[in-house]
PDB file as gemmi writes it, atoms N, CA and C in Angstrom:
CRYST1    1.000    1.000    1.000  90.00  90.00  90.00 P 1                      
ATOM      1  N   UNK A   1      -1.604  -9.332   7.258  1.00  0.00           N  
ATOM      2  CA  UNK A   1      -1.484  -9.083   8.388  1.00  0.00           C  
ATOM      3  C   UNK A   1      -1.647  -7.542   8.631  1.00  0.00           C  
ATOM      4  N   UNK A   2      -2.112  -7.310   9.914  1.00  0.00           N  
ATOM      5  CA  UNK A   2      -2.337  -5.802  10.022  1.00  0.00           C  
ATOM      6  C   UNK A   2      -1.737  -5.219  10.910  1.00  0.00           C  
ATOM      7  N   UNK A   3      -1.620  -3.531  11.004  1.00  0.00           N  
ATOM      8  CA  UNK A   3      -0.553  -3.036  11.810  1.00  0.00           C  
ATOM      9  C   UNK A   3      -0.344  -3.521  12.827  1.00  0.00           C  
ATOM     10  N   UNK A   4      -1.270  -3.808  13.623  1.00  0.00           N  
ATOM     11  CA  UNK A   4      -0.930  -4.568  14.864  1.00  0.00           C  
ATOM     12  C   UNK A   4      -0.241  -6.005  15.649  1.00  0.00           C  
ATOM     13  N   UNK A   5      -0.893  -6.938  13.891  1.00  0.00           N  
ATOM     14  CA  UNK A   5       0.223  -7.982  14.236  1.00  0.00           C  
ATOM     15  C   UNK A   5       1.659  -7.821  13.799  1.00  0.00           C  
ATOM     16  N   UNK A   6       1.968  -6.453  13.014  1.00  0.00           N  
ATOM     17  CA  UNK A   6       3.488  -6.606  12.940  1.00  0.00           C  
ATOM     18  C   UNK A   6       3.975  -5.979  14.527  1.00  0.00           C  
ATOM     19  N   UNK A   7       3.508  -5.079  14.745  1.00  0.00           N  
ATOM     20  CA  UNK A   7       4.065  -4.720  15.899  1.00  0.00           C  
ATOM     21  C   UNK A   7       4.258  -5.627  16.871  1.00  0.00           C  
ATOM     22  N   UNK A   8       3.108  -6.595  16.925  1.00  0.00           N  
ATOM     23  CA  UNK A   8       3.439  -7.776  18.153  1.00  0.00           C  
ATOM     24  C   UNK A   8       4.521  -8.765  17.223  1.00  0.00           C  
ATOM     25  N   UNK A   9       4.607  -9.087  15.984  1.00  0.00           N  
ATOM     26  CA  UNK A   9       5.551  -9.829  15.711  1.00  0.00           C  
ATOM     27  C   UNK A   9       6.965  -9.154  15.917  1.00  0.00           C  
ATOM     28  N   UNK A  10       7.275  -7.846  15.653  1.00  0.00           N  
ATOM     29  CA  UNK A  10       8.782  -7.320  16.030  1.00  0.00           C  
ATOM     30  C   UNK A  10       8.878  -7.525  17.295  1.00  0.00           C  
ATOM     31  N   UNK A  11       7.769  -6.780  17.989  1.00  0.00           N  
ATOM     32  CA  UNK A  11       7.836  -6.930  19.389  1.00  0.00           C  
ATOM     33  C   UNK A  11       8.434  -8.149  20.188  1.00  0.00           C  
ATOM     34  N   UNK A  12       7.771  -8.991  19.650  1.00  0.00           N  
ATOM     35  CA  UNK A  12       8.180 -10.579  19.942  1.00  0.00           C  
ATOM     36  C   UNK A  12       9.810 -10.854  19.889  1.00  0.00           C  
ATOM     37  N   UNK A  13      10.406 -10.461  18.333  1.00  0.00           N  
ATOM     38  CA  UNK A  13      11.467 -10.982  17.676  1.00  0.00           C  
ATOM     39  C   UNK A  13      12.270 -10.248  18.613  1.00  0.00           C  
ATOM     40  N   UNK A  14      12.009  -9.062  19.307  1.00  0.00           N  
ATOM     41  CA  UNK A  14      13.077  -7.891  19.608  1.00  0.00           C  
ATOM     42  C   UNK A  14      12.286  -7.657  21.266  1.00  0.00           C  
ATOM     43  N   UNK A  15      12.595  -9.257  22.094  1.00  0.00           N  
ATOM     44  CA  UNK A  15      12.135  -9.027  23.459  1.00  0.00           C  
ATOM     45  C   UNK A  15      12.870  -7.863  24.155  1.00  0.00           C  
ATOM     46  N   UNK A  16      13.556  -7.164  24.075  1.00  0.00           N  
ATOM     47  CA  UNK A  16      14.331  -5.954  24.508  1.00  0.00           C  
ATOM     48  C   UNK A  16      13.418  -4.722  24.514  1.00  0.00           C  
ATOM     49  N   UNK A  17      12.629  -4.406  23.748  1.00  0.00           N  
ATOM     50  CA  UNK A  17      11.813  -3.522  23.192  1.00  0.00           C  
ATOM     51  C   UNK A  17      10.535  -3.739  23.188  1.00  0.00           C  
ATOM     52  N   UNK A  18       9.965  -2.507  24.535  1.00  0.00           N  
ATOM     53  CA  UNK A  18       8.419  -2.842  24.855  1.00  0.00           C  
ATOM     54  C   UNK A  18       7.586  -2.752  23.402  1.00  0.00           C  
ATOM     55  N   UNK A  19       6.428  -3.142  23.688  1.00  0.00           N  
ATOM     56  CA  UNK A  19       5.588  -2.966  22.644  1.00  0.00           C  
ATOM     57  C   UNK A  19       5.293  -1.799  21.959  1.00  0.00           C  
ATOM     58  N   UNK A  20       5.136  -0.835  23.370  1.00  0.00           N  
ATOM     59  CA  UNK A  20       4.700   0.754  23.202  1.00  0.00           C  
ATOM     60  C   UNK A  20       6.190   1.036  22.049  1.00  0.00           C  
ATOM     61  N   UNK A  21       7.560   1.024  22.294  1.00  0.00           N  
ATOM     62  CA  UNK A  21       8.263   1.054  21.789  1.00  0.00           C  
ATOM     63  C   UNK A  21       8.123   1.246  19.997  1.00  0.00           C  
ATOM     64  N   UNK A  22       8.099  -0.168  20.002  1.00  0.00           N  
ATOM     65  CA  UNK A  22       7.618  -0.885  18.473  1.00  0.00           C  
ATOM     66  C   UNK A  22       6.724  -0.001  18.090  1.00  0.00           C  
ATOM     67  N   UNK A  23       5.471  -0.101  18.330  1.00  0.00           N  
ATOM     68  CA  UNK A  23       4.556   1.013  17.896  1.00  0.00           C  
ATOM     69  C   UNK A  23       5.101   2.255  17.354  1.00  0.00           C  
ATOM     70  N   UNK A  24       5.885   2.985  18.220  1.00  0.00           N  
ATOM     71  CA  UNK A  24       6.544   4.452  18.048  1.00  0.00           C  
ATOM     72  C   UNK A  24       7.565   4.209  16.585  1.00  0.00           C  
ATOM     73  N   UNK A  25       8.189   2.999  16.525  1.00  0.00           N  
ATOM     74  CA  UNK A  25       9.323   2.399  15.554  1.00  0.00           C  
ATOM     75  C   UNK A  25       8.435   2.321  14.066  1.00  0.00           C  
ATOM     76  N   UNK A  26       7.292   1.482  14.335  1.00  0.00           N  
ATOM     77  CA  UNK A  26       6.733   1.456  12.829  1.00  0.00           C  
ATOM     78  C   UNK A  26       6.074   2.757  12.711  1.00  0.00           C  
ATOM     79  N   UNK A  27       5.286   3.505  13.366  1.00  0.00           N  
ATOM     80  CA  UNK A  27       4.634   4.628  13.323  1.00  0.00           C  
ATOM     81  C   UNK A  27       5.523   5.810  12.646  1.00  0.00           C  
ATOM     82  N   UNK A  28       7.108   5.780  13.139  1.00  0.00           N  
ATOM     83  CA  UNK A  28       8.076   6.740  12.169  1.00  0.00           C  
ATOM     84  C   UNK A  28       8.152   6.636  10.830  1.00  0.00           C  
ATOM     85  N   UNK A  29       8.489   4.910  10.924  1.00  0.00           N  
ATOM     86  CA  UNK A  29       9.187   4.505   9.373  1.00  0.00           C  
ATOM     87  C   UNK A  29       7.562   4.780   8.542  1.00  0.00           C  
ATOM     88  N   UNK A  30       6.571   4.164   8.793  1.00  0.00           N  
ATOM     89  CA  UNK A  30       5.024   4.927   8.005  1.00  0.00           C  
ATOM     90  C   UNK A  30       5.534   6.218   7.464  1.00  0.00           C  
ATOM     91  N   UNK A  31       5.482   6.850   8.546  1.00  0.00           N  
ATOM     92  CA  UNK A  31       5.373   8.678   8.173  1.00  0.00           C  
ATOM     93  C   UNK A  31       6.193   8.977   7.442  1.00  0.00           C  
ATOM     94  N   UNK A  32       7.855   8.030   7.930  1.00  0.00           N  
ATOM     95  CA  UNK A  32       8.980   9.118   7.120  1.00  0.00           C  
ATOM     96  C   UNK A  32       8.882   8.585   5.742  1.00  0.00           C  
ATOM     97  N   UNK A  33       7.884   7.252   5.310  1.00  0.00           N  
ATOM     98  CA  UNK A  33       7.693   6.782   4.010  1.00  0.00           C  
ATOM     99  C   UNK A  33       6.656   7.725   3.192  1.00  0.00           C  
ATOM    100  N   UNK A  34       5.807   8.021   3.962  1.00  0.00           N  
ATOM    101  CA  UNK A  34       4.470   8.810   3.485  1.00  0.00           C  
ATOM    102  C   UNK A  34       5.232  10.035   3.256  1.00  0.00           C  
ATOM    103  N   UNK A  35       6.035  10.745   4.011  1.00  0.00           N  
ATOM    104  CA  UNK A  35       6.249  11.933   3.792  1.00  0.00           C  
ATOM    105  C   UNK A  35       7.146  11.930   2.501  1.00  0.00           C  
ATOM    106  N   UNK A  36       7.956  11.299   2.493  1.00  0.00           N  
ATOM    107  CA  UNK A  36       8.834  11.134   1.395  1.00  0.00           C  
ATOM    108  C   UNK A  36       7.943  11.032  -0.144  1.00  0.00           C  
ATOM    109  N   UNK A  37       6.931  10.067  -0.110  1.00  0.00           N  
ATOM    110  CA  UNK A  37       6.228   9.788  -1.273  1.00  0.00           C  
ATOM    111  C   UNK A  37       5.418  11.375  -1.396  1.00  0.00           C  
ATOM    112  N   UNK A  38       4.915  11.679  -0.297  1.00  0.00           N  
ATOM    113  CA  UNK A  38       4.002  13.194  -0.445  1.00  0.00           C  
ATOM    114  C   UNK A  38       4.891  14.206  -1.216  1.00  0.00           C  
ATOM    115  N   UNK A  39       6.222  14.281  -0.799  1.00  0.00           N  
ATOM    116  CA  UNK A  39       7.087  15.199  -1.594  1.00  0.00           C  
ATOM    117  C   UNK A  39       7.865  14.739  -3.133  1.00  0.00           C  
ATOM    118  N   UNK A  40       7.177  13.664  -3.370  1.00  0.00           N  
ATOM    119  CA  UNK A  40       7.530  13.398  -4.735  1.00  0.00           C  
ATOM    120  C   UNK A  40       9.097  12.439  -4.820  1.00  0.00           C  
ATOM    121  N   UNK A  41       9.203  12.225  -3.653  1.00  0.00           N  
ATOM    122  CA  UNK A  41      10.639  11.132  -3.799  1.00  0.00           C  
ATOM    123  C   UNK A  41      10.339   9.908  -3.962  1.00  0.00           C  
ATOM    124  N   UNK A  42      11.073   9.050  -4.286  1.00  0.00           N  
ATOM    125  CA  UNK A  42      11.192   7.652  -4.044  1.00  0.00           C  
ATOM    126  C   UNK A  42      11.668   6.782  -2.727  1.00  0.00           C  
ATOM    127  N   UNK A  43      11.507   5.905  -2.358  1.00  0.00           N  
ATOM    128  CA  UNK A  43      11.714   5.378  -0.930  1.00  0.00           C  
ATOM    129  C   UNK A  43      12.259   3.631  -1.436  1.00  0.00           C  
ATOM    130  N   UNK A  44      13.442   3.522  -1.412  1.00  0.00           N  
ATOM    131  CA  UNK A  44      13.925   2.646  -1.738  1.00  0.00           C  
ATOM    132  C   UNK A  44      14.330   1.512  -0.530  1.00  0.00           C  
ATOM    133  N   UNK A  45      14.240   0.234  -0.329  1.00  0.00           N  
ATOM    134  CA  UNK A  45      14.593  -0.360   0.989  1.00  0.00           C  
ATOM    135  C   UNK A  45      15.217  -2.047  -0.078  1.00  0.00           C  
ATOM    136  N   UNK A  46      16.685  -1.888   0.040  1.00  0.00           N  
ATOM    137  CA  UNK A  46      17.302  -2.793  -1.081  1.00  0.00           C  
ATOM    138  C   UNK A  46      16.672  -3.863  -0.573  1.00  0.00           C  
ATOM    139  N   UNK A  47      16.572  -5.237  -1.457  1.00  0.00           N  
ATOM    140  CA  UNK A  47      16.173  -6.564  -1.378  1.00  0.00           C  
ATOM    141  C   UNK A  47      14.614  -6.444  -1.083  1.00  0.00           C  
ATOM    142  N   UNK A  48      14.198  -5.576  -0.476  1.00  0.00           N  
ATOM    143  CA  UNK A  48      12.603  -5.458  -0.257  1.00  0.00           C  
ATOM    144  C   UNK A  48      12.050  -4.788  -1.568  1.00  0.00           C  
ATOM    145  N   UNK A  49      12.260  -3.754  -1.749  1.00  0.00           N  
ATOM    146  CA  UNK A  49      11.267  -2.828  -2.789  1.00  0.00           C  
ATOM    147  C   UNK A  49      11.330  -1.722  -2.883  1.00  0.00           C  
ATOM    148  N   UNK A  50      10.806  -0.815  -3.624  1.00  0.00           N  
ATOM    149  CA  UNK A  50      11.029   0.628  -3.853  1.00  0.00           C  
ATOM    150  C   UNK A  50       9.541   0.965  -3.790  1.00  0.00           C  
ATOM    151  N   UNK A  51       9.420   1.840  -3.121  1.00  0.00           N  
ATOM    152  CA  UNK A  51       7.924   2.452  -3.027  1.00  0.00           C  
ATOM    153  C   UNK A  51       8.177   4.135  -4.199  1.00  0.00           C  
ATOM    154  N   UNK A  52       7.093   4.161  -4.781  1.00  0.00           N  
ATOM    155  CA  UNK A  52       7.120   5.638  -5.401  1.00  0.00           C  
ATOM    156  C   UNK A  52       5.714   6.067  -5.649  1.00  0.00           C  
ATOM    157  N   UNK A  53       5.687   6.859  -6.458  1.00  0.00           N  
ATOM    158  CA  UNK A  53       4.251   7.467  -6.665  1.00  0.00           C  
ATOM    159  C   UNK A  53       4.284   7.551  -8.211  1.00  0.00           C  
ATOM    160  N   UNK A  54       2.907   7.359  -8.621  1.00  0.00           N  
ATOM    161  CA  UNK A  54       2.423   7.263 -10.196  1.00  0.00           C  
ATOM    162  C   UNK A  54       1.424   8.370 -10.647  1.00  0.00           C  
ATOM    163  N   UNK A  55       1.296   8.928 -11.511  1.00  0.00           N  
ATOM    164  CA  UNK A  55       0.191   9.897 -12.161  1.00  0.00           C  
ATOM    165  C   UNK A  55      -0.609   8.923 -12.904  1.00  0.00           C  
ATOM    166  N   UNK A  56      -2.025   9.254 -12.477  1.00  0.00           N  
ATOM    167  CA  UNK A  56      -3.207   8.894 -13.188  1.00  0.00           C  
ATOM    168  C   UNK A  56      -3.912  10.267 -13.653  1.00  0.00           C  
ATOM    169  N   UNK A  57      -4.269  10.201 -14.933  1.00  0.00           N  
ATOM    170  CA  UNK A  57      -4.720  11.272 -15.458  1.00  0.00           C  
ATOM    171  C   UNK A  57      -6.194  11.255 -15.026  1.00  0.00           C  
ATOM    172  N   UNK A  58      -6.509  12.641 -15.298  1.00  0.00           N  
ATOM    173  CA  UNK A  58      -7.924  12.769 -15.282  1.00  0.00           C  
ATOM    174  C   UNK A  58      -8.783  12.023 -16.235  1.00  0.00           C  
ATOM    175  N   UNK A  59     -10.040  11.477 -15.607  1.00  0.00           N  
ATOM    176  CA  UNK A  59     -10.875  10.658 -16.580  1.00  0.00           C  
ATOM    177  C   UNK A  59     -12.471  10.975 -16.203  1.00  0.00           C  
ATOM    178  N   UNK A  60     -13.079  10.225 -16.736  1.00  0.00           N  
ATOM    179  CA  UNK A  60     -14.760  10.171 -16.732  1.00  0.00           C  
ATOM    180  C   UNK A  60     -14.823   8.692 -15.807  1.00  0.00           C  
ATOM    181  N   UNK A  61     -15.590   9.146 -14.691  1.00  0.00           N  
ATOM    182  CA  UNK A  61     -15.733   7.655 -14.170  1.00  0.00           C  
ATOM    183  C   UNK A  61     -17.317   7.288 -14.356  1.00  0.00           C  
ATOM    184  N   UNK A  62     -17.544   6.525 -13.377  1.00  0.00           N  
ATOM    185  CA  UNK A  62     -19.289   6.103 -13.159  1.00  0.00           C  
ATOM    186  C   UNK A  62     -19.704   5.853 -11.825  1.00  0.00           C  
ATOM    187  N   UNK A  63     -20.632   6.527 -11.234  1.00  0.00           N  
ATOM    188  CA  UNK A  63     -20.690   6.017  -9.860  1.00  0.00           C  
ATOM    189  C   UNK A  63     -21.519   4.485 -10.105  1.00  0.00           C  
ATOM    190  N   UNK A  64     -21.241   4.248  -9.218  1.00  0.00           N  
ATOM    191  CA  UNK A  64     -21.918   2.437  -9.512  1.00  0.00           C  
ATOM    192  C   UNK A  64     -22.946   2.181  -8.762  1.00  0.00           C  
ATOM    193  N   UNK A  65     -23.363   3.102  -8.143  1.00  0.00           N  
ATOM    194  CA  UNK A  65     -24.743   3.222  -7.564  1.00  0.00           C  
ATOM    195  C   UNK A  65     -25.527   3.832  -8.182  1.00  0.00           C  
ATOM    196  N   UNK A  66     -25.549   5.101  -8.362  1.00  0.00           N  
ATOM    197  CA  UNK A  66     -26.788   5.345  -9.462  1.00  0.00           C  
ATOM    198  C   UNK A  66     -26.025   5.461 -11.023  1.00  0.00           C  
ATOM    199  N   UNK A  67     -24.844   5.163 -11.545  1.00  0.00           N  
ATOM    200  CA  UNK A  67     -24.886   4.905 -13.041  1.00  0.00           C  
ATOM    201  C   UNK A  67     -24.719   6.354 -13.686  1.00  0.00           C  
ATOM    202  N   UNK A  68     -24.622   7.174 -12.879  1.00  0.00           N  
ATOM    203  CA  UNK A  68     -24.028   8.781 -13.151  1.00  0.00           C  
ATOM    204  C   UNK A  68     -22.614   8.863 -13.765  1.00  0.00           C  
ATOM    205  N   UNK A  69     -22.515   9.499 -14.202  1.00  0.00           N  
ATOM    206  CA  UNK A  69     -20.915   9.916 -14.783  1.00  0.00           C  
ATOM    207  C   UNK A  69     -20.404  10.892 -13.906  1.00  0.00           C  
ATOM    208  N   UNK A  70     -19.132  11.138 -13.344  1.00  0.00           N  
ATOM    209  CA  UNK A  70     -18.634  11.722 -12.701  1.00  0.00           C  
ATOM    210  C   UNK A  70     -17.211  12.013 -13.445  1.00  0.00           C  
ATOM    211  N   UNK A  71     -16.728  13.198 -13.227  1.00  0.00           N  
ATOM    212  CA  UNK A  71     -15.743  13.606 -13.306  1.00  0.00           C  
ATOM    213  C   UNK A  71     -14.527  13.195 -12.463  1.00  0.00           C  
ATOM    214  N   UNK A  72     -13.522  12.391 -12.669  1.00  0.00           N  
ATOM    215  CA  UNK A  72     -12.294  12.211 -11.422  1.00  0.00           C  
ATOM    216  C   UNK A  72     -11.261  12.880 -11.982  1.00  0.00           C  
ATOM    217  N   UNK A  73     -10.371  13.822 -10.849  1.00  0.00           N  
ATOM    218  CA  UNK A  73      -9.407  14.593 -10.961  1.00  0.00           C  
ATOM    219  C   UNK A  73      -8.162  13.545 -11.517  1.00  0.00           C  
ATOM    220  N   UNK A  74      -7.430  14.218 -11.726  1.00  0.00           N  
ATOM    221  CA  UNK A  74      -5.603  13.636 -11.750  1.00  0.00           C  
ATOM    222  C   UNK A  74      -5.327  13.696 -10.443  1.00  0.00           C  
ATOM    223  N   UNK A  75      -4.392  12.716 -10.151  1.00  0.00           N  
ATOM    224  CA  UNK A  75      -3.925  12.496  -8.711  1.00  0.00           C  
ATOM    225  C   UNK A  75      -2.780  11.633  -8.826  1.00  0.00           C  
ATOM    226  N   UNK A  76      -1.910  11.375  -8.010  1.00  0.00           N  
ATOM    227  CA  UNK A  76      -0.852  10.340  -7.753  1.00  0.00           C  
ATOM    228  C   UNK A  76      -1.348   9.315  -6.976  1.00  0.00           C  
ATOM    229  N   UNK A  77      -0.774   8.151  -7.280  1.00  0.00           N  
ATOM    230  CA  UNK A  77      -1.335   6.992  -6.199  1.00  0.00           C  
ATOM    231  C   UNK A  77       0.217   6.360  -6.016  1.00  0.00           C  
ATOM    232  N   UNK A  78       0.004   5.723  -4.739  1.00  0.00           N  
ATOM    233  CA  UNK A  78       1.282   4.977  -4.587  1.00  0.00           C  
ATOM    234  C   UNK A  78       1.524   3.928  -5.388  1.00  0.00           C  
ATOM    235  N   UNK A  79       2.987   3.186  -5.513  1.00  0.00           N  
ATOM    236  CA  UNK A  79       3.421   2.149  -5.868  1.00  0.00           C  
ATOM    237  C   UNK A  79       4.193   1.569  -5.702  1.00  0.00           C  
ATOM    238  N   UNK A  80       4.284   0.115  -5.444  1.00  0.00           N  
ATOM    239  CA  UNK A  80       5.336  -0.590  -5.128  1.00  0.00           C  
ATOM    240  C   UNK A  80       5.760  -1.756  -5.800  1.00  0.00           C  
ATOM    241  N   UNK A  81       7.431  -1.472  -6.113  1.00  0.00           N  
ATOM    242  CA  UNK A  81       7.740  -2.096  -7.026  1.00  0.00           C  
ATOM    243  C   UNK A  81       8.733  -3.459  -6.352  1.00  0.00           C  
ATOM    244  N   UNK A  82       8.568  -4.303  -5.789  1.00  0.00           N  
ATOM    245  CA  UNK A  82       9.193  -5.493  -5.329  1.00  0.00           C  
ATOM    246  C   UNK A  82      10.857  -5.469  -5.791  1.00  0.00           C  
ATOM    247  N   UNK A  83      11.707  -5.841  -4.844  1.00  0.00           N  
ATOM    248  CA  UNK A  83      12.969  -6.423  -5.097  1.00  0.00           C  
ATOM    249  C   UNK A  83      13.294  -7.334  -5.206  1.00  0.00           C  
ATOM    250  N   UNK A  84      14.469  -7.691  -6.240  1.00  0.00           N  
ATOM    251  CA  UNK A  84      14.576  -9.010  -6.263  1.00  0.00           C  
ATOM    252  C   UNK A  84      14.848 -10.134  -5.350  1.00  0.00           C  
ATOM    253  N   UNK A  85      15.372  -9.669  -4.152  1.00  0.00           N  
ATOM    254  CA  UNK A  85      15.420 -10.817  -3.293  1.00  0.00           C  
ATOM    255  C   UNK A  85      13.568 -11.267  -2.600  1.00  0.00           C  
ATOM    256  N   UNK A  86      13.262  -9.951  -2.404  1.00  0.00           N  
ATOM    257  CA  UNK A  86      11.535 -10.343  -2.091  1.00  0.00           C  
ATOM    258  C   UNK A  86      10.843 -10.946  -2.931  1.00  0.00           C  
ATOM    259  N   UNK A  87      11.076 -11.139  -4.439  1.00  0.00           N  
ATOM    260  CA  UNK A  87      10.750 -11.748  -5.195  1.00  0.00           C  
ATOM    261  C   UNK A  87      11.366 -13.542  -4.963  1.00  0.00           C  
ATOM    262  N   UNK A  88      12.381 -13.648  -4.961  1.00  0.00           N  
ATOM    263  CA  UNK A  88      12.992 -14.550  -4.752  1.00  0.00           C  
ATOM    264  C   UNK A  88      12.729 -15.472  -4.023  1.00  0.00           C  
ATOM    265  N   UNK A  89      12.149 -14.835  -2.561  1.00  0.00           N  
ATOM    266  CA  UNK A  89      11.925 -15.430  -1.368  1.00  0.00           C  
ATOM    267  C   UNK A  89      10.420 -15.770  -1.458  1.00  0.00           C  
ATOM    268  N   UNK A  90       9.654 -14.877  -2.013  1.00  0.00           N  
ATOM    269  CA  UNK A  90       8.128 -15.455  -2.310  1.00  0.00           C  
ATOM    270  C   UNK A  90       7.972 -16.977  -3.457  1.00  0.00           C  
ATOM    271  N   UNK A  91       9.239 -16.749  -4.332  1.00  0.00           N  
ATOM    272  CA  UNK A  91       9.295 -17.583  -5.216  1.00  0.00           C  
ATOM    273  C   UNK A  91       9.731 -19.199  -4.817  1.00  0.00           C  
ATOM    274  N   UNK A  92      10.471 -19.330  -3.821  1.00  0.00           N  
ATOM    275  CA  UNK A  92      11.035 -20.499  -3.593  1.00  0.00           C  
ATOM    276  C   UNK A  92      10.316 -21.845  -3.961  1.00  0.00           C  
ATOM    277  N   UNK A  93      11.143 -22.753  -4.699  1.00  0.00           N  
ATOM    278  CA  UNK A  93      10.526 -24.173  -4.850  1.00  0.00           C  
ATOM    279  C   UNK A  93       9.549 -23.817  -5.805  1.00  0.00           C  
ATOM    280  N   UNK A  94       9.457 -23.008  -6.307  1.00  0.00           N  
ATOM    281  CA  UNK A  94       7.674 -22.955  -7.689  1.00  0.00           C  
ATOM    282  C   UNK A  94       8.443 -23.149  -8.683  1.00  0.00           C  
ATOM    283  N   UNK A  95       9.487 -23.945  -9.043  1.00  0.00           N  
ATOM    284  CA  UNK A  95      10.214 -24.450 -10.339  1.00  0.00           C  
ATOM    285  C   UNK A  95       9.463 -25.197 -10.616  1.00  0.00           C  
TER     286      UNK A  95                                                      
END                                                                             
């Protein structure tokens, strides 16, 4: 599902909201999650999961096109840990 499909699904489930309103809501939610992660905070949505960041150390990488070694700086990357309810819903009937 891409962003526009998410907006369409939410708008369809909430006919009292316009598509434009839903787009603003989705954008606001994504912006809030992004801002929290950028400031080093964790975002937990109970039952769904938690967004956080993880540190990646600097390393030596390789340019796949030329084979040349490249220095890759240390960085933070987003990480998502699914919640218990999400995991259970994904695995219904798989016993």
